[in-house]
C-alpha positions, -999 to +999 in steps of 0.1 A: -817+200+117-784+217+125-765+184+126-780+174+092-768+206+075-734+201+090-731+166+075-743+178+041-718+207+041-690+183+052-698+159+023-699+186-003-667+202+010-649+168+009-661+162-026-649+197-036-614+191-022-613+157-038-621+169-073-606+203-075-572+191-086-586+168-112-599+194-135-633+199-151-624+186-186-626+149-177-641+127-150-618+114-123-600+082-127-611+059-099-588+032-085-601+004-063-577-013-038-587-045-021-566-059+007-559-095+016-576-112+045-586-147+037-622-155+044-627-119+056-621-109+019-657-119+013-665-084+026-651-071-006-682-085-024-705-066-001-686-034-006-686-039-044-724-043-044-727-008-029-702+006-053-722-008-082-754+005-067-739+040-064-731+039-101-693+043-099-672+033-128-639+017-116-610+025-138-582+004-121-582-024-096-553-037-075-555-064-049-536-088-028-545-124-018-583-127-015-585-091-027-566-102-058-591-130-064-622-109-060-606-080-078-596-101-108-631-116-112-646-081-110-620-067-135-628-096-159-664-084-162-684-100-134-708-077-115-709-076-077-743-094-078-728-121-100-699-125-077-722-128-047-741-156-064-709-174-074-694-173-039-727-184-023-727-215-044-691-223-036-681-249-010-648-233+003-641-262+026-639-286-003-619-262-024-593-255+002-588-290+015-582-303-020-600-335-012-598-356-044-631-375-049-629-413-048-641-415-084-609-398-095-587-426-083-578-458-102-587-491-086-551-494-074-552-459-059-586-467-042-571-497-025-541-478-015-560-449+001-584-473+019-557-494+035-532-472+053-538-449+083-505-432+082-480-424+054-445-410+057-427-398+025-390-405+022-364-387+002-329-402+002-341-423+032-349-392+052-385-384+062-398-354+043-428-333+051-451-314+026-446-277+023-483-270+028-517-286+037-531-281+002-518-278-033-547-254-041-556-275-071-594-272-067-593-235-063-571-231-094-594-253-115-624-231-104-605-199-113-597-213-147-633-220-154-646-186-141-619-167-161-622-187-193-637-157-211-605-137-207-581-166-212-563-149-241-556-116-224-520-117-213-517-080-205-539-072-175-543-036-186-564-049-215-589-065-192-624-048-191-609-030-160-571-028-159-558-050-130-527-058-110-519-079-080-490-085-056-470-116-047-438-122-027-406-139-039-401-165-012-364-168-019-355-130-017-385-116+002-390-090-025-423-078-037-434-090-072-458-070-093-481-092-114-497-073-142-495-098-171-494-135-179-521-161-172-547-144-149-557-175-128-520-183-122-512-148-111-540-144-086-534-179-073-498-169-066-509-137-049-532-158-026-508-186-017-509-183+020-477-199+036-483-234+051-518-235+038-510-237+000-480-249-019-459-220-033-465-211-069-439-208-096-441-182-123-412-174-147-388-193-125-397-174-094-412-192-063-440-170-051-462-168-020-489-146-006-483-109-015-497-099+019-463-107+034-448-075+018-477-054+004-513-062+015-528-029+001-512-019-032-523+017-033-491+032-047-492+007-077-528+018-085-518+055-083-490+048-107-515+035-133-532+069-133-558+068-106-569+103-094-587+090-063-587+057-044-615+037-029-600+012-006-616-018+012-594-030+040-602-064+056-568-073+069-561-084+104-547-060+130-523-072+155-541-098+176-539-104+214-525-136+228-561-149+234-568-147+197-537-166+186-554-200+188-540-217+156-509-219+135-527-200+108-534-171+132-498-170+144-484-169+108-508-141+100-496-122+131-460-125+118-471-113+084-489-083+099-459-068+118-449-049+087-482-044+069-501-029+100-474-002+103-475+005+066-513+010+067-510+041+088-496+060+058-517+042+032-550+051+049-541+088+046-536+083+009-570+067+005-599+091-004-626+067+006-614+042+031-639+014+039-630-008+070-657-035+076-661-044+113-649-081+110-623-084+138-644-112+153-639-133+122-608-154+113-591-158+079-605-193+076-642-185+085-654-193+050-685-210+065-696-176+077-692-159+043-728-147+042-723-127+074-690-113+062-706-101+029-734-084+048-709-066+071-689-054+040-721-041+025-730-023+057-696-007+060-698+006+024-733+020+029-718+043+055-699+060+027-728+059+002-732+097+000-695+101-009-697+073-034-727+089-051-707+121-054-680+103-072-705+087-095-721+121-103-686+135-112-683+106-138-710+121-160-694+109-192-685+075-179-704+044-187-708+020-158-730-006-174-714-040-176-723-067-201-732-100-185-702-124-186-709-152-211-698-183-194-695-216-212-699-251-199-678-267-226-648-262-248-629-280-276-593-289-268-575-298-300-539-297-288-522-309-256-489-295-246-472-310-216-442-295-197-423-308-167-430-346-172-397-363-167-407-394-148-441-400-164-449-405-201-473-385-223-495-416-226-498-419-189-508-383-185-531-382-215-547-414-202-555-398-168-572-369-185-597-393-201-609-371-229-603-371-267-587-341-285-606-322-311-639-331-294-662-310-273-653-314-236-672-301-206-654-281-179-666-308-155-649-334-175-617-314-177-619-309-139-623-347-135-592-353-157-571-329-136-584-346-104-573-379-119-538-366-123-539-351-088-551-383-072-520-401-083-499-381-058-472-379-084-473-341-088-467-314-063-486-289-085-506-291-116-510-257-133-524-253-167-534-227-193-562-226-218-553-206-249-570-201-282-551-214-312-574-204-341-591-238-345-599-245-308-581-244-275-546-254-264-544-271-230-509-263-217-501-285-187-473-273-165-464-301-141-442-300-110-434-336-103-433-348-067-396-355-059-406-380-032-407-416-047-406-437-016-432-440+012-434-458+045-470-465+054-486-481+085-520-493+096-536-514+123-566-536+124-587-559+145-616-582+135-630-615+147-615-635+118-580-623+113-577-610+149-552-582+156-528-571+129-502-543+123-492-535+088-460-519+076-458-510+039-429-498+017-440-482-016-416-471-043-426-452-074-406-454-106-394-487-093-383-502-126-398-480-153-416-447-158-453-448-147-448-478-123-452-483-086-442-512-064-457-519-029-450-544-002-472-550+029-458-570+058-485-578+083-477-589+119-501-601+145-520-632+153-514-643+118-484-633+096-494-622+061-480-602+032-492-585+001-469-575-028-481-554-058-464-541-089-484-519-113-474-503-145-500-477-153-503-470-191-533-448-190-555-453-221-535-484-230-533-518-213-517-515-180-497-544-164-497-557-129-482-584-107-498-594-073-486-618-047-506-623-015-502-646+015-531-650+039-535-672+069-562-675+096-580-701+117-616-704+128-637-727+149-663-742+126-690-768+126-675-803+120-704-810+096-691-784+072-658-803+069-677-836+065-698-822+037-668-808+017-641-834+024-639-871+029-638-872+067-653-900+088-681-892+112-673-889+149-701-881+173-675-868+198-666-839+176-689-809+172-665-782+162-631-782+145-604-756+143-598-750+106-565-734+095-567-717+061-536-708+043-537-691+009-508-680-014-520-663-045-498-650-074-513-631-103-501-616-135-527-594-153-535-568-179-560-541-171-576-514-192-595-485-175-622-468-196-628-444-168-614-443-133-646-461-121-647-488-148-620-515-155-617-547-174-590-572-163-577-604-177-549-625-162-534-658-150-532-670-115-514-695-093-529-704-060-515-726-032-545-735-011-541-754+022-569-764+046-557-782+077-564-789+113-549-802+145-582-810+161-587-844+145-553-856+158-562-845+193-597-860+193-596-891+171-574-922+173-548-931+147-569-957+129-598-933+123-576-908+105-551-931+089-565-924+054-561-886+058-527-870+047-508-859+078-477-839+086-466-843+122-496-834+143-516-817+115-542-832+092-546-818+057-579-816+038-563-798+008-528-788+000-529-782-038-515-758-063-541-745-087-535-727-120-562-707-137-571-679-162-594-652-151-613-621-161-629-593-141-652-564-149-656-538-122-676-506-119-673-487-087-688-452-083-694-455-045-682-423-029-668-443+001-659-479+005-672-483+041-700-458+044-712-449+009-739-423+004-743-425-033-731-444-064-732-478-081-711-509-077-707-539-099-680-565-097-679-598-117-652-624-117-647-657-135-619-681-129-613-711-151-591-736-132-571-756-158-544-774-138-537-786-103-512-806-083-543-825-073-536-833-036-569-852-032-567-868-067-601-855-078-593-826-101-611-819-133-613-786-151-639-764-136-649-727-134-661-704-107-681-673-115-694-647-091-709-612-093-720-584-069-743-555-078-752-526-056-764-491-053-769-464-027-801-444-026-801-411-005-834-411+013-832-379+034-805-356+049-778-379+063-799-410+057-791-435+029-800-470+019-775-494+005-790-524-014-769-551-030-774-585-046-747-611-049-743-646-063-719-673-074-718-706-091-693-734-097-693-749-132-682-784-141-681-818-125-649-816-106-648-831-071-628-802-058-647-785-030-620-761-018-635-732-039-671-737-028-688-707-013-692-704+025-714-677+041-711-662+076-696-635+096-690-598+090-663-579+072-646-569+040-619-584+019-624-621+027-601-646+009-614-668-019-651-675-018-659-667+018-688-643+019-700-622+049-735-629+062-752-614+092-768-638+117-743-666+113-707-670+125-678-672+101-678-701+077-712-715+086-732-720+054-715-740+026-725-748-010-711-746-046-737-719-055-755-691-038-776-660-041-777-633-015-796-600-010-784-573+014-797-540+026-784-514+050-798-481+064-771-457+073-780-427+095-751-403+098-764-387+130-733-367+137-701-360+118-682-393+113-708-412+134-733-437+120-762-458+131-764-489+109-794-512+104-787-543+082-805-573+069-795-601+045-812-631+029-797-660+010-801-694-006-770-716-007-765-752-015-749-775-042-763-771-077-786-743-066-791-730-102-796-764-117-824-773-093-841-738-095-839-734-058-822-700-062-855-684-071-874-698-041-880-682-008-847-676+011-837-704+034-814-682+055-817-647+069-799-625+093-801-590+108-777-566+124-778-533+143-745-515+146-725-483+152-698-470+129-672-443+135-647-428+110-615-427+130-580-418+120-572-456+119-601-462+096-637-473+102-646-487+136-677-508+134-696-528+161-725-550+152-750-571+171-762-598+148-789-625+150-811-648+129-845-663+135-833-697+123-810-704+152-810-693+188-774-680+188-765-643+183-731-628+175-713-595+182-688-585+155-660-560+159-640-543+132-614-516+140-594-499+112-590-504+075-593-540+062-562-555+048 
């Protein structure tokens, strides 16, 4: 009982001392100071929940870094409960890493990101490295959405609660007070932790995290007129050597040399100092945010009696907050672009993919910004939304990436192309604005190359040139050669080593309605060469005298083909190799008009093919990928070089070779086919997959004319495999078999296909 009376007397005495200098004619002006601390700043939300519960009206808010972000949202009108709900629904890992979804990339960019394991940027032929891990684009976009209701308030004193935050000028090391401008931009600058996020630029100043110079802006809040201060301090103290386990922790330790010493004086100036016990958490422990919020709440509850005393002294103050009215859409009727020297307005507007003066969802705006970010052409994309009387201005402030040249590398092994190492040189703005040129040189068991030039015009027709050289050899059944080419029978030959050489040159126009949907028309030249040395080694001269020969090589085809073609592609798969959701449709039609006619049997003919698929999530980490595929040759030409051939496993086969479990490469020929495919993918651990596959097909000549395509499948195959997402790309191992023949196969694929 005695201890209880002592505590009550102490609280009332503290309150008396606190309020005696304020005067009785007005309630005290209460300032709230929130320190920086990365993920530990989630404790601010817990403390704010108790402050709201106590009934305190906050008159001024100042914060740094995460304290600035939480403080700005609270100052804009959100309650602590609303902030708690917002942050619980936020995936901080995705926000921080700035992972651009696959759907935000054009088809050229998808291919580019799914081919190379390593990329080195070059500036003036010197390797350059990025200033930070993330550009902070996803975080900025989310802040713009959450603060849309105060977008037109340029003076932060006019916010529902007057607000300020602190940043650091990285060039001078001086403190920068941010109390006006565009609120999302200001708090993003205050939280730009060095090495984690790209520096921000505001009014010509390059800014980083304010915690470097002032992680607890109490004096600035006093200067606004605060009579007493409630402070929530979540910043790191100086860590021991055992705790310095990452580059982030070491940088934070360096930052804290100054701020830890400053806090000794600042704590004495704070009337109610709340210090959550979160020393066991790191600044990047966002996955433990629920625990951190609870610890912040518990720390504030220890000061509840004092907080209630302050609330009682604010007898004339209104603490009720109106619920923030959030909107899911807006109307952008004017686009203002700044900083685009190397990229045209049409290119940028085309990436945004929405029409002006029409209602646009925030999700669609985010998609457009992601489209721009996915190009890699901009170091930073900052933008403002401002009312103009009729709607909203979108003011894009772009910082173009000065790096225009890249050296990229990759490695791959599979059972068809064997081992290969790829070296790529990519040059942006090669000839014109908006363009990119790329050259792959592939060394290994077979020398190959791939050259691409793409002029991206956004909404309008884009232009491209491709040139690709492919070469491989494979042991195949001699009967396949006999069925496709005029080769005499020989009972002594069971298999033949077929060399395939393909040189394809394309010129095309492409329009992209969305990043996932494209229509392409073009012209193509193809040099196609099928040859072997096996016949010369196994058959006498007289048996092969009618076949064209060059030294010790026999040719089955060595023709130039010229065609016009069209493609329609829809690709919303979230991953090329291990998709968990999305749709895929790809259709291609080639009309072959001319040929050098090596075998003197050419007539005009067409080849059409299509592939349709979807991925259905069945349960947590379990998905089912189902696809159908078919192709047909049209016309009476005797050319068989473009017939379909099923067999083997892999991606990106040349011409009309189609993978098919159960059979080895190039096993099942025909000028038309239908195929069904299904795969269960169980992601049993991060980056690890168990794969169960089955496929069924009918393939023969004139399959659709005879109606056999709709009959019970003649061929089937099954596979069980393991997949791993490595830094080189996907590693996949499959054991494959079919009930039709006794042989089984093991297929290996290591790295991205190219």
